[in-house]
C-alpha positions as CSV (number, residue, x, y, z in Angstrom):
1,M,6.9,-22.9,-82.7
2,A,6.7,-25.8,-85.1
3,Q,3.5,-26.9,-83.5
4,A,2.0,-23.5,-84.4
5,E,2.7,-24.4,-88.0
6,V,0.8,-27.6,-87.7
7,G,-2.1,-25.8,-86.0
8,A,-2.1,-23.1,-88.7
9,R,-2.3,-25.8,-91.4
10,G,-5.3,-27.3,-89.6
11,H,-7.0,-23.9,-89.2
12,A,-6.3,-22.9,-92.8
13,A,-7.5,-26.2,-94.1
14,G,-10.7,-25.6,-92.2
15,T,-11.5,-22.5,-94.3
16,A,-11.3,-24.6,-97.4
17,V,-13.3,-27.5,-96.3
18,P,-16.9,-26.2,-95.8
19,G,-19.2,-27.5,-98.4
20,A,-16.8,-30.3,-99.4
21,G,-19.5,-32.8,-98.8
22,E,-17.6,-34.8,-96.1
23,A,-19.6,-35.7,-93.1
24,V,-18.3,-34.9,-89.7
25,G,-16.0,-37.7,-88.5
26,R,-15.5,-39.2,-92.0
27,P,-11.8,-39.6,-93.0
28,P,-10.6,-37.2,-95.7
29,R,-9.5,-38.3,-99.2
30,A,-5.8,-38.6,-98.5
31,T,-3.2,-40.0,-100.8
32,D,-0.2,-40.1,-98.4
33,G,-1.7,-42.9,-96.2
34,P,-2.5,-42.7,-92.5
35,I,-0.1,-41.3,-89.9
36,S,1.4,-43.9,-87.7
37,P,0.6,-43.9,-83.9
38,W,4.2,-43.1,-83.1
39,A,4.4,-40.2,-85.5
40,F,1.1,-38.9,-83.9
41,A,2.6,-39.3,-80.5
42,G,5.6,-37.1,-81.5
43,V,3.2,-34.4,-82.7
44,A,1.3,-34.7,-79.5
45,V,4.4,-34.3,-77.3
46,A,5.6,-31.3,-79.3
47,S,2.2,-29.7,-79.4
48,F,2.0,-29.6,-75.6
49,G,4.5,-26.8,-75.9
50,G,7.7,-28.8,-75.8
51,P,8.2,-30.3,-72.3
52,L,11.7,-28.9,-72.0
53,A,10.7,-25.4,-72.9
54,L,7.7,-25.4,-70.5
55,A,9.7,-26.9,-67.7
56,A,12.8,-24.7,-68.1
57,L,11.2,-21.4,-69.1
58,A,7.5,-21.1,-68.2
59,A,6.8,-23.2,-65.2
60,P,9.4,-21.9,-62.7
61,G,8.3,-18.3,-63.4
62,L,4.7,-19.0,-62.9
63,A,5.3,-21.0,-59.7
64,A,7.3,-18.2,-58.1
65,D,4.2,-16.8,-56.4
66,A,3.7,-20.1,-54.6
67,A,7.3,-21.1,-54.3
68,E,6.8,-22.8,-50.9
69,S,4.3,-25.2,-52.6
70,A,5.6,-25.2,-56.2
71,G,5.4,-29.0,-56.5
72,L,1.9,-29.1,-55.2
73,A,0.9,-26.3,-57.6
74,M,2.2,-28.2,-60.6
75,L,0.3,-31.3,-59.6
76,A,-2.8,-29.3,-59.0
77,A,-2.4,-27.7,-62.5
78,A,-2.2,-31.1,-64.1
79,V,-5.4,-32.2,-62.3
80,V,-7.2,-29.0,-63.3
81,F,-6.3,-29.5,-67.0
82,T,-7.9,-33.0,-67.0
83,A,-11.3,-31.2,-67.5
84,P,-10.5,-29.7,-70.9
85,L,-8.6,-32.8,-71.8
86,A,-11.7,-34.9,-71.2
87,I,-13.7,-32.6,-73.4
88,W,-11.2,-32.8,-76.2
89,L,-11.1,-36.6,-76.0
90,R,-14.9,-36.8,-76.1
91,Y,-15.1,-34.5,-79.1
92,S,-12.4,-36.6,-80.9
93,R,-14.7,-39.6,-80.7
94,H,-17.1,-37.9,-83.1
95,I,-15.0,-35.4,-85.1
96,H,-11.9,-36.6,-87.0
97,N,-11.7,-35.2,-90.5
98,A,-9.6,-32.8,-92.6
99,G,-11.4,-29.7,-91.4
100,G,-9.0,-28.8,-88.6
101,L,-10.4,-26.6,-85.9
102,Y,-13.1,-25.5,-88.3
103,S,-14.8,-28.9,-87.9
104,F,-14.9,-28.7,-84.1
105,V,-16.4,-25.2,-84.1
106,E,-18.9,-26.1,-86.8
107,A,-20.1,-29.1,-84.8
108,A,-20.5,-26.9,-81.6
109,A,-21.7,-23.6,-83.0
110,G,-22.6,-23.9,-86.7
111,R,-21.0,-23.0,-90.1
112,R,-21.0,-19.2,-89.9
113,V,-19.3,-19.1,-86.5
114,A,-16.8,-21.7,-87.7
115,L,-15.9,-19.6,-90.8
116,A,-15.4,-16.5,-88.6
117,Q,-13.3,-18.4,-86.1
118,A,-11.2,-20.0,-88.8
119,A,-10.4,-16.6,-90.3
120,I,-9.5,-15.1,-87.0
121,W,-7.2,-18.0,-86.1
122,T,-5.5,-18.0,-89.5
123,F,-4.6,-14.3,-89.0
124,S,-3.6,-14.7,-85.4
125,Y,-1.3,-17.6,-86.1
126,G,0.4,-15.5,-88.8
127,L,1.1,-12.9,-86.1
128,Y,2.1,-15.5,-83.6
129,I,4.7,-17.1,-85.8
130,V,6.3,-13.7,-86.6
131,Y,6.3,-12.7,-82.9
132,T,7.7,-16.1,-81.7
133,T,10.6,-16.0,-84.1
134,V,11.6,-12.5,-82.8
135,Q,11.1,-13.6,-79.2
136,I,13.4,-16.6,-79.6
137,V,16.2,-14.7,-81.3
138,Y,16.2,-11.5,-79.2
139,D,14.9,-12.7,-75.8
140,L,15.5,-16.4,-75.2
141,L,18.7,-17.3,-77.0
142,P,20.8,-14.5,-75.5
143,Q,20.1,-15.9,-72.1
144,V,21.8,-19.2,-72.9
145,I,24.1,-18.2,-75.8
146,P,25.5,-14.7,-75.1
147,G,27.6,-14.7,-78.3
148,E,24.4,-15.2,-80.4
149,R,23.7,-11.5,-80.5
150,Q,25.9,-10.8,-83.5
151,Y,23.9,-13.4,-85.5
152,Q,20.4,-12.2,-84.5
153,P,19.4,-10.6,-87.8
154,A,20.4,-13.7,-89.7
155,L,18.7,-16.0,-87.3
156,A,15.5,-13.9,-87.4
157,L,15.4,-14.6,-91.2
158,M,16.7,-18.1,-91.2
159,I,14.3,-19.6,-88.6
160,P,11.0,-18.8,-90.5
161,V,12.6,-19.8,-93.8
162,A,13.6,-23.1,-92.2
163,L,10.1,-23.7,-90.9
164,A,8.6,-22.9,-94.2
165,A,11.0,-25.3,-95.9
166,V,10.0,-28.1,-93.6
167,M,6.3,-27.5,-94.2
168,I,6.8,-27.3,-98.0
169,A,8.8,-30.5,-97.9
170,G,5.7,-32.4,-97.1
171,R,3.9,-34.2,-94.3
172,A,6.6,-36.8,-93.8
173,A,9.4,-34.2,-93.3
174,T,7.2,-32.3,-90.9
175,L,6.4,-35.4,-88.8
176,I,10.1,-36.4,-88.7
177,V,11.2,-32.9,-87.5
178,L,8.5,-32.7,-84.9
179,G,9.3,-36.2,-83.7
180,L,13.0,-35.5,-83.3
181,M,12.3,-32.3,-81.5
182,A,9.9,-34.0,-79.1
183,A,12.2,-37.0,-78.4
184,G,15.3,-34.7,-78.0
185,Q,13.5,-32.5,-75.5
186,L,12.3,-35.4,-73.4
187,V,15.7,-37.1,-73.4
188,L,17.5,-33.9,-72.4
189,A,14.9,-33.0,-69.7
190,G,15.1,-36.5,-68.3
191,I,18.9,-36.4,-68.1
192,L,18.9,-33.0,-66.4
193,D,16.2,-34.1,-63.9
194,G,17.8,-37.5,-63.3
195,V,21.3,-36.2,-62.6
196,T,20.0,-33.6,-60.2
197,L,17.5,-35.7,-58.3
198,A,20.0,-38.5,-58.0
199,N,22.4,-36.3,-56.0
200,I,19.9,-34.1,-54.1
201,S,16.7,-35.3,-52.6
202,T,13.6,-33.3,-53.7
203,P,12.4,-31.2,-50.7
204,A,9.1,-32.8,-49.5
205,S,7.9,-29.3,-48.5
206,T,7.5,-28.3,-52.1
207,F,4.6,-30.7,-52.3
208,R,2.9,-29.4,-49.1
209,A,0.3,-26.7,-48.8
210,G,2.8,-24.1,-47.3
211,A,1.8,-21.2,-49.6
212,P,-1.3,-19.1,-49.1
213,A,-4.4,-20.8,-50.6
214,G,-5.1,-17.9,-52.9
215,D,-1.6,-17.9,-54.4
216,L,-1.7,-21.7,-54.7
217,A,-5.0,-21.6,-56.6
218,K,-3.8,-18.8,-58.9
219,V,-0.5,-20.5,-59.8
220,S,-2.3,-23.8,-60.4
221,A,-4.8,-22.2,-62.7
222,Q,-2.2,-20.3,-64.6
223,T,0.1,-23.2,-65.0
224,S,-2.7,-25.4,-66.3
225,L,-2.8,-23.1,-69.3
226,L,0.7,-24.3,-70.3
227,Y,-0.9,-27.4,-71.7
228,I,-3.5,-25.6,-73.9
229,C,-1.7,-26.3,-77.3
230,G,-2.2,-30.0,-76.7
231,S,-5.5,-29.6,-78.6
232,L,-3.5,-29.3,-81.9
233,P,-3.0,-33.1,-82.5
234,L,-6.8,-33.5,-82.6
235,F,-6.9,-31.8,-86.0
236,L,-4.9,-34.7,-87.5
237,G,-7.7,-37.1,-86.7
238,G,-8.6,-37.5,-90.4
239,E,-5.1,-38.7,-91.2
240,L,-5.2,-41.6,-88.7
241,A,-6.2,-45.2,-89.4
242,A,-7.8,-45.6,-86.0
243,P,-8.5,-41.9,-84.9
244,V,-10.4,-42.6,-81.7
245,R,-7.9,-45.0,-80.2
246,T,-4.8,-43.2,-81.5
247,I,-5.9,-39.8,-80.3
248,R,-7.0,-41.0,-76.9
249,R,-3.7,-42.8,-76.3
250,G,-1.4,-40.3,-78.0
251,V,-2.8,-37.1,-76.4
252,T,-3.3,-38.6,-73.0
253,G,0.2,-40.1,-72.9
254,A,1.8,-36.9,-74.1
255,F,0.0,-34.9,-71.4
256,L,1.1,-37.3,-68.7
257,I,4.7,-37.2,-69.8
258,T,4.8,-33.4,-70.1
259,A,3.2,-33.0,-66.7
260,L,5.7,-35.4,-65.1
261,V,8.6,-33.5,-66.7
262,I,7.3,-30.2,-65.4
263,V,6.8,-31.5,-61.9
264,L,10.3,-32.9,-61.8
265,E,11.7,-29.7,-63.1
266,I,10.0,-27.7,-60.4
267,G,11.5,-30.1,-57.8
268,R,14.9,-29.7,-59.5
269,A,14.6,-25.9,-59.3
270,S,13.6,-26.1,-55.6
271,C,16.7,-28.3,-55.0
272,R,19.0,-25.7,-56.5
273,E,17.5,-22.9,-54.5
274,R,18.0,-24.8,-51.2
275,V,21.6,-25.8,-51.9
């Protein structure tokens, strides 16, 4: 959810940028200095949806229709997603300013379409943040912390307040929180996968084409959408000292790490089902 805040800032910033006189690709007039490549990498990892959240919650459910070839479906999904990833990286070579998503849409479709799109996304992100908080408190947390139910009203209020506080605290605070979240999820996911795979061999059949071709294709396409929020780091291009190189390395590396975690998690889930 924190990555949605970052995206919302980029989209909202885009509505304020048109006419500012900055050419596409020109760095903004920033006073905080450039973001370090490591901080950008943390944002990139978190923006891909949180590897642990994707691996533990989303991927297993999507792979259920092709359970016999779940591992293969996850690999295929990663390959499918390289197409939009390549487009993003190509755009990032030319557009890296303070305009957020607005700048990308303006370059592709013109100023009027960009203004309309920025307004729609600003509104939709507001709804998304409200919905996500409720989903976490009332749907997700009770599955892992049953005693949390008595604190649901308080958490439903505290989570958005905490997010707002982090964003108001400034860019440095936001980057630190996102970086800690990204690192924590990767470490925890790595431990869970490592412990399980060290004791149980991953079934080779999960990486074979055992499921019907139609189900395999559908699951691969659906799972590839899990990576869609990986576009959010591109909106920070104007705050990087070397945007082209940093974006290419950071986004590509975060995607590969996230895809690896998801594939390992699917193997881990398959192991549990066969034991």
